[in-house]
C-alpha positions, 0 to 999 in steps of 0.5 A, a space after each residue: 512254184 506255180 505248179 505247186 499251186 496248181 496241184 494244191 488247187 486241184 486237190 479235193 481236200 483243198 476245196 473241202 478246207 475252203 468250204 469248211 473254213 468259209 462256212 465256219 467263219 460265216 457262221 461265227 460272223 452271223 452269230 456276232 452280227 445277229 447278237 449285236 443287231 438284236 440287242 441294239 434293235 430291240 432297245 431302239 425299236 421296242 423300248 417298251 417291251 419288258 426285256 428292253 426296259 430291264 436292260 435300263 434297270 440299275 443292278 442295285 438300288 441307287 446304282 448307276 450300272 444297268 443290266 444293259 451294261 452287264 449284258 454288253 460286257 457278257 457279249 464282249 466275253 462271248 465274242 472273245 470266246 468265239 475268236 478263241 474257238 476260231 483260233 483253236 479250230 484254225 490251229 488244229 483242224 484247218 492247219 493240219 489239213 493245210 499242212 497235209 495238202 501242201 506236203 502232198 503237193 510238194 511231194 508230187 512236184 518233186 520238191 
């Protein structure tokens, strides 16, 4: 079994797969973290700016739901869509490339 692992690690497509998947994962992580931190940071450190005050405004006159809650909900939906995007790309592009690499390594190893 070790010989198959060595063949997989020697395949340049494997390194391409690692690079693509890593870069894509980190890109999504940065998007999520930046989105969370700018929202919390702007509210915490710049509460007097117009957009931060807007987040505290009720949606309707006399209501208790604010625009900040709506923005938080939209962020959650966006994060779910980003997870879906990762799953879609993993199940199509990444898994297809992985399957080809493993099949070639098995053929080369005589399995």
